[in-house]
TISE-954470 format. One line per 5 residues: number of its first residue (from 1); their letters; for each residue x, y, z of C-alpha. Coordinates in nm, 4 decimals. Layout:
# TISE-954470
NUM = a = X:Y:Z ~ ...
This chain:
# TISE-954470
1 = mkine = 0.4582:0.1844:1.7781 ~ 0.2106:-0.0954:1.7102 ~ 0.3727:-0.3187:1.4508 ~ 0.1710:-0.6062:1.3105 ~ 0.4723:-0.7598:1.1357
6 = ifysl = 0.8000:-0.6881:0.9604 ~ 0.8943:-0.9242:0.6788 ~ 1.1058:-0.9486:0.3653 ~ 0.9559:-1.0372:0.0292 ~ 0.8953:-0.9052:-0.3219
11 = qgegh = 0.6597:-0.6128:-0.3675 ~ 0.3617:-0.7837:-0.5235 ~ 0.1521:-0.4896:-0.6413 ~ 0.1691:-0.1673:-0.8371 ~ 0.4624:0.0259:-0.9794
16 = ftgtp = 0.7317:-0.1578:-0.7811 ~ 0.6055:-0.5118:-0.8519 ~ 0.8955:-0.7553:-0.8263 ~ 1.1147:-0.5251:-0.6158 ~ 1.2750:-0.6882:-0.3086
21 = avfvr = 1.1413:-0.4970:-0.0080 ~ 1.1176:-0.4991:0.3680 ~ 0.7547:-0.4566:0.4708 ~ 0.6771:-0.2740:0.7940 ~ 0.3076:-0.3385:0.8587
26 = fsgcn = 0.1469:-0.1132:1.1201 ~ -0.1573:-0.2293:1.3118 ~ -0.4674:-0.0123:1.3333 ~ -0.6886:0.1563:1.0781 ~ -0.9620:0.4182:1.0614
31 = qhcsf = -1.1550:0.2089:0.8073 ~ -1.2735:-0.1469:0.8434 ~ -1.2679:-0.3131:0.5021 ~ -1.3901:-0.6714:0.4849 ~ -1.1055:-0.7646:0.2469
36 = cdtrh = -0.8204:-0.6235:0.4604 ~ -0.5147:-0.8495:0.4946 ~ -0.4023:-0.7062:0.8307 ~ -0.4994:-0.8719:1.1578 ~ -0.5268:-0.5546:1.3688
41 = esyee = -0.5647:-0.7341:1.7003 ~ -0.2175:-0.8830:1.6568 ~ 0.0769:-0.6486:1.7090 ~ 0.3979:-0.5903:1.8988 ~ 0.4939:-0.2573:2.0554
46 = mteea = 0.8274:-0.1586:1.9001 ~ 1.0539:0.1432:1.9317 ~ 1.1775:0.3161:1.6180 ~ 1.5257:0.1808:1.6861 ~ 1.3886:-0.1752:1.7126
51 = ilrsv = 1.2049:-0.1271:1.3828 ~ 1.5286:-0.0094:1.2183 ~ 1.7222:-0.3089:1.3583 ~ 1.4579:-0.5454:1.2229 ~ 1.4659:-0.3763:0.8800
56 = qchpa = 1.8469:-0.3969:0.8772 ~ 1.8291:-0.7787:0.9078 ~ 1.7404:-0.7864:0.5364 ~ 1.9502:-0.6868:0.2318 ~ 1.6907:-0.4694:0.0514
61 = rhvvi = 1.7119:-0.0894:0.0595 ~ 1.3408:-0.0540:-0.0286 ~ 1.1050:-0.0294:0.2700 ~ 0.7276:-0.0493:0.2303 ~ 0.5357:0.1156:0.5132
66 = tggep = 0.1890:-0.0376:0.5134 ~ -0.0935:-0.1391:0.7419 ~ -0.3808:-0.0979:0.8339 ~ -0.3438:0.2742:0.7878 ~ 0.0206:0.3676:0.8497
71 = alslt = -0.0426:0.7439:0.8394 ~ -0.2079:0.7104:1.1815 ~ 0.1253:0.6089:1.3372 ~ 0.4150:0.6976:1.1055 ~ 0.6457:0.9640:1.2538
76 = ssltq = 0.8959:1.2035:1.1055 ~ 1.1639:1.0610:1.3347 ~ 1.1166:0.7091:1.1925 ~ 1.1303:0.8290:0.8314 ~ 1.4373:1.0403:0.9104
81 = llhre = 1.6043:0.7400:1.0759 ~ 1.5340:0.5181:0.7730 ~ 1.6508:0.7849:0.5267 ~ 1.9673:0.8474:0.7273 ~ 2.0452:0.4761:0.6852
86 = gyfiq = 1.9914:0.5009:0.3076 ~ 1.6467:0.3432:0.2699 ~ 1.3933:0.4281:-0.0007 ~ 1.0522:0.4571:0.1685 ~ 0.7306:0.3624:-0.0087
91 = metng = 0.4079:0.4077:0.1842 ~ 0.0805:0.2319:0.1053 ~ -0.2123:0.4317:0.2418 ~ -0.5878:0.4641:0.1998 ~ -0.5322:0.8417:0.1735
96 = svrlk = -0.7863:0.9386:0.4387 ~ -0.5294:1.0655:0.6925 ~ -0.2855:1.3514:0.6352 ~ 0.0791:1.2724:0.6992 ~ 0.2134:1.4172:1.0216
101 = egvev = 0.4366:1.7222:0.9860 ~ 0.7884:1.6288:0.8815 ~ 0.7018:1.2758:0.7626 ~ 0.8985:1.2297:0.4408 ~ 0.8394:0.9326:0.2157
106 = dwitc = 0.9813:0.8793:-0.1325 ~ 0.6747:0.7213:-0.2937 ~ 0.3087:0.7314:-0.1907 ~ 0.0809:0.4582:-0.3166 ~ -0.2723:0.5676:-0.2380
111 = spkql = -0.5411:0.3012:-0.2502 ~ -0.8607:0.4791:-0.1436 ~ -1.1358:0.2684:0.0104 ~ -1.3633:0.5567:0.1066 ~ -1.3491:0.9068:-0.0346
116 = pvvls = -1.2386:1.1786:-0.0041 ~ -0.8621:1.1455:-0.0159 ~ -0.6893:1.4193:0.1872 ~ -0.3281:1.3728:0.0727 ~ -0.1565:1.6623:-0.1007
121 = ridel = 0.0678:1.4270:-0.3032 ~ -0.0015:1.0906:-0.4652 ~ 0.2654:0.9178:-0.6711 ~ 0.0564:0.6124:-0.7539 ~ -0.3216:0.5928:-0.7358
126 = kvlym = -0.4122:0.2242:-0.7020 ~ -0.7852:0.1577:-0.7094 ~ -0.9353:-0.1771:-0.6151 ~ -1.1857:-0.2355:-0.8925 ~ -1.5319:-0.3521:-0.7866
131 = hqdms = -1.7375:-0.2218:-1.0800 ~ -1.7676:0.1195:-0.9102 ~ -1.8134:0.4524:-1.0838 ~ -1.4542:0.5401:-1.1732 ~ -1.5311:0.9079:-1.2416
136 = qydry = -1.5033:0.9680:-0.8665 ~ -1.1239:0.9274:-0.9011 ~ -1.0867:1.1833:-1.1816 ~ -1.0162:1.4640:-0.9324 ~ -0.6949:1.2993:-0.8089
141 = tasqy = -0.3643:1.3626:-0.9817 ~ -0.0888:1.1026:-0.9704 ~ 0.2085:1.0043:-1.1835 ~ 0.0813:0.6437:-1.2080 ~ -0.2742:0.5081:-1.2243
146 = rlqpl = -0.3256:0.1405:-1.1384 ~ -0.6425:-0.0640:-1.1385 ~ -0.6412:-0.3845:-0.9366 ~ -0.9246:-0.6355:-0.9437 ~ -1.0624:-0.6862:-0.5946
151 = dsgda = -0.9941:-1.0343:-0.4588 ~ -1.3370:-1.1466:-0.3354 ~ -1.2143:-1.4872:-0.2206 ~ -1.4402:-1.6575:-0.4763 ~ -1.2569:-1.7978:-0.7824
156 = eenkk = -1.5453:-1.7492:-1.0285 ~ -1.6189:-1.3971:-0.9100 ~ -1.2454:-1.3129:-0.9250 ~ -1.2254:-1.4417:-1.2835 ~ -1.5149:-1.2165:-1.3862
161 = nladt = -1.3738:-0.9191:-1.1955 ~ -1.0335:-0.9633:-1.3649 ~ -1.2002:-0.9691:-1.7091 ~ -1.4050:-0.6586:-1.6224 ~ -1.0941:-0.4798:-1.4923
166 = inyil = -0.9008:-0.5564:-1.8113 ~ -1.1944:-0.4427:-2.0225 ~ -1.2169:-0.1155:-1.8290 ~ -0.8421:-0.0516:-1.8745 ~ -0.8609:-0.1227:-2.2480
171 = qnpkw = -1.1357:0.1403:-2.2733 ~ -0.9537:0.3824:-2.0388 ~ -0.5803:0.3543:-2.1179 ~ -0.4699:0.6036:-1.8511 ~ -0.5017:0.3053:-1.6129
176 = klslq = -0.2562:0.0141:-1.5939 ~ -0.3281:-0.3307:-1.4564 ~ -0.2005:-0.4173:-1.1101 ~ -0.2218:-0.7805:-1.0033 ~ -0.1461:-0.9218:-0.6612
181 = thkil = 0.1493:-1.1197:-0.7905 ~ 0.2504:-1.2224:-0.4395 ~ -0.0756:-1.4206:-0.4202 ~ -0.0223:-1.5687:-0.7672 ~ 0.3319:-1.6752:-0.6679
186 = nlk = 0.2242:-1.7822:-0.3186 ~ 0.4599:-1.5337:-0.1483 ~ 0.3938:-1.3483:0.1731
């Protein structure tokens, strides 16, 4: 499996913000977003057993499977291995790829970049807000709805986007604010 990195930190976004977690970041994606935080050209080939050993080096029982687009690579045997060892598996996905048969995750955070989303289950819909028409997300059902201001890399633009995101949420209270707290706290 092409693994970009495995690291231990606090979950910085969404429902599990502040939760200690081991991040397993896959390399490779079917979409090429300019704001992506994964360097896809950098990866190490790892077996599922090597991934488990790396995860076990850390005390958290919460594993975040992320990428790139992890649904391209995630296997049922890896999720079974992690579950057998008592891990809670959260997956962060763009939602454009169906999970392979037998892949079992405990929590799906879907952050669509391009529509449509093809997942049959979404626990948390996390939309990066860029002043887009939000009605396009009305067709998706989730237990949690999060709106996260897109980090443009420009401080003034980010300040305006944060204010616009908050304003949208105040007018549409089904959504909750998600901030990238790991960036605010200068964590990985």
